[in-house]
C-alpha positions in Angstrom: -0.1 0.1 -0.3 1.7 3.1 -0.8 1.2 6.1 1.4 -1.7 7.9 -1.2 -3.9 5.2 -0.8 -3.6 4.8 3.2 -7.0 6.5 4.6 -5.6 7.7 7.8 -2.1 9.6 8.8 0.3 9.3 12.1 2.2 11.8 12.9 5.7 10.7 14.9 7.8 13.5 16.1 11.2 12.1 16.7 11.0 9.8 13.9 14.6 9.1 13.2 15.5 8.7 16.9 15.5 4.9 18.6 12.1 4.9 19.4 10.8 6.7 16.5 12.5 4.2 13.6 10.5 1.4 15.9 7.2 3.5 15.7 7.3 4.7 12.4 7.4 1.1 11.2 4.9 -0.6 13.7 2.4 1.7 12.5 3.5 1.3 9.2 2.3 -2.4 9.8 -1.0 -0.7 11.0 -1.5 0.8 7.6 -1.2 4.5 8.5 0.7 6.4 6.2 3.4 8.0 8.2 4.1 12.1 8.6 7.9 11.8 10.1 8.9 14.7 11.8 12.5 15.8 12.8 14.7 18.6 13.2 17.5 17.0 10.4 16.6 16.7 7.0 19.3 13.9 6.2 18.1 11.7 9.0 14.5 11.8 7.4 15.6 11.0 3.8 16.8 8.0 5.1 14.0 6.9 6.8 11.4 7.4 3.9 13.5 5.7 1.8 12.8 2.6 3.6 8.9 2.9 2.7 6.9 4.8 0.0 4.0 5.1 3.0 6.6 7.5 4.7 6.3 10.8 4.2 9.0 13.8 6.1 8.4 16.9 7.8 11.4 18.9 8.7 10.1 20.9 11.7 11.8 22.3 15.1 9.2 20.8 17.4 10.7 23.2 19.9 9.4 26.2 18.0 6.0 27.8 17.2 7.0 27.7 13.7 6.3 23.8 13.8 2.7 23.9 14.0 2.2 25.7 10.6 4.9 23.1 8.9 3.1 20.3 10.6 -0.2 21.1 10.2 0.6 21.7 6.2 1.5 17.9 5.2 -1.9 17.2 6.7 -4.9 15.9 4.0 -6.1 13.6 6.0 -7.4 12.0 9.0 -5.0 11.6 11.8 -5.8 8.7 13.4 -2.6 9.0 15.6 0.5 10.8 16.8 3.1 10.3 18.9 5.4 12.6 20.3 8.9 11.2 21.4 12.0 13.5 21.3 14.6 13.2 23.2 16.1 16.0 25.7 19.9 16.2 27.2 21.1 14.3 29.8 22.0 17.7 32.4 23.1 16.6 35.5 21.8 16.7 38.6 18.8 19.2 40.4 21.9 21.1 42.0 23.9 21.2 39.2 22.2 21.4 35.5 22.0 24.6 33.8 18.7 26.5 34.2 18.8 27.0 30.3 18.5 23.0 30.2 15.9 22.4 32.5 13.9 25.1 30.4 14.7 23.7 27.1 13.3 20.0 28.6 10.3 21.6 29.1 9.5 23.6 26.0 10.5 20.4 23.9 8.7 17.7 25.9 5.3 19.9 27.3 5.4 22.4 24.4 6.4 20.3 21.8 3.8 17.9 22.6 1.4 21.2 22.6 2.5 22.5 19.4 2.0 19.0 18.1 -1.7 19.2 19.4 -1.9 22.0 17.9 -1.3 21.0 14.7 -3.3 18.1 14.2 -6.5 19.3 16.1 -8.3 20.1 13.1 -7.8 16.7 11.7 -8.5 14.2 14.9 -11.4 12.3 14.6 -13.4 9.6 16.8 -11.0 7.2 18.3 -7.6 9.5 17.5 -4.7 8.8 19.7 -1.9 11.7 21.6 0.4 9.6 22.8 3.7 11.2 24.3 6.8 9.3 25.0 7.9 10.2 28.5 10.1 8.4 31.3 9.9 6.7 34.5 12.4 9.3 35.9 9.0 11.7 36.1 7.2 9.7 38.8 10.5 8.1 40.6 13.0 11.0 40.0 17.0 10.1 40.7 20.0 12.3 41.4 21.6 12.6 37.9 18.8 13.4 35.4 16.6 16.5 36.8 15.8 18.3 33.0 14.1 14.6 32.0 12.6 14.5 35.5 10.9 17.4 35.8 9.6 17.8 31.5 8.7 14.4 32.4 6.5 14.8 35.4 4.7 18.1 33.8 4.4 15.9 30.3 1.6 13.9 32.9 -0.3 16.4 33.4 -0.6 17.8 30.1 -2.1 14.3 29.1 -4.3 14.6 31.7 -5.6 17.8 30.4 -5.1 17.0 26.8 -8.0 13.9 27.7 -10.1 16.2 29.3 -10.1 18.9 26.3 -10.3 16.0 23.7 -12.6 13.3 25.4 -15.9 14.4 24.4 -14.8 14.4 20.7 -13.9 10.9 21.1 -10.2 11.5 20.8 -7.9 9.5 23.6 -4.5 10.9 25.3 -1.7 8.7 26.5 1.6 9.2 28.2 4.2 5.8 27.5 7.2 6.1 30.6 9.9 3.9 29.4 12.4 3.1 31.5 16.0 3.4 31.1 16.1 2.2 27.2 18.9 -0.1 25.8 19.9 2.4 23.0 23.1 4.4 22.2 22.3 7.4 24.0 21.6 4.8 27.5 25.6 3.6 26.6 26.8 7.2 26.4 25.0 8.2 29.6 26.3 5.5 31.4 29.7 6.3 30.3 29.4 9.9 31.7 28.4 8.6 34.4 31.3 6.0 34.7 34.0 8.7 33.7 32.6 11.1 36.8 32.5 8.1 39.8 35.8 6.8 38.3 34.8 3.0 37.2 34.3 1.1 34.8 31.2 1.6 32.5 29.9 -1.8 32.4 29.9 -1.3 36.5 27.7 1.5 35.8 25.3 -0.3 33.5 24.7 -3.3 36.1 24.1 -0.7 38.8 21.4 0.2 36.4 19.8 -2.9 35.8 19.8 -3.8 39.2 17.2 -1.0 39.8 14.8 -3.2 37.4 12.9 -6.1 39.2 13.7 -7.9 36.7 17.5 -6.7 35.8 16.4 -5.4 32.4 16.3 -2.1 30.4 13.1 -1.3 28.1 13.8 -1.4 24.3 12.2 0.3 21.8 10.6 -2.8 20.5 8.9 -2.4 23.7 7.7 1.2 23.3 6.7 0.7 19.9 4.5 -2.2 20.9 2.8 -0.1 23.3 2.0 2.7 20.9 0.7 0.5 18.4 -1.6 -1.3 20.8 -2.8 1.8 21.5 -4.8 2.0 18.2 -6.7 -1.1 19.3 -10.3 -0.5 20.0 -10.7 -1.5 23.4 -8.2 1.0 24.3 -10.8 3.7 23.7 -11.3 2.9 27.4 -8.3 4.3 28.6 -7.1 8.1 28.4 -5.6 10.3 30.4 -3.1 7.7 32.1 0.6 6.2 32.3 1.8 3.2 30.3 4.8 2.3 32.7 7.5 0.5 30.8 10.4 0.8 33.5 10.6 -2.9 34.5 9.8 -2.6 37.7 11.8 0.1 38.3 9.1 2.5 40.1 9.0 2.2 44.0 6.4 4.4 45.1 2.4 4.2 44.7 0.1 4.3 43.2 
């Protein structure tokens, strides 16, 4: 099936990242035409070359200009949007630059709000608004303040979107993975290892031990969760969080 023959669209922000590429692949399997959004044109071209059901949109979701850029690419109903850009790991709450914390909130929260406004006129009953957050929004850690604050705010935003869009039959969801088996995780582990003066494998082992099953989340598991939300049974879920943290959260509820 070509892009032109797809009756509904999905819009994926952060489409060239580890999560985004897996999510795009799953949504193509669901027969959706995919609008892949990223700041980097070259990476988008590589993604679009893999399948003719993918169209690209170069836009910086941290800027209000992205609203119009994304809206211009839409010509049919939008069944799902997925907002999954990453933010920099800028250190703990006493050391992270204030600007880095503000930037993380702008990308995560401001970006999701811009995305929702860009697609608003194309949403239909059964459409899904999905944000990829992180378990640090629920289980703060001393070394990832910016991500924790931004992801905590994202919880509130998705609740508000569920209330605002619910009467139209549109649901809103947060997916909160734990540390994921990606190149980015290994870079973060290397930085922490250098800071602590220990081996990278020691840091990775400690991070695995934070999970009750001794595992990292995989991009494929996050993509599965996003695609599962397209099922009609997911109509009963809105405003909530799917915890894909491999048992790292200790608090209640």
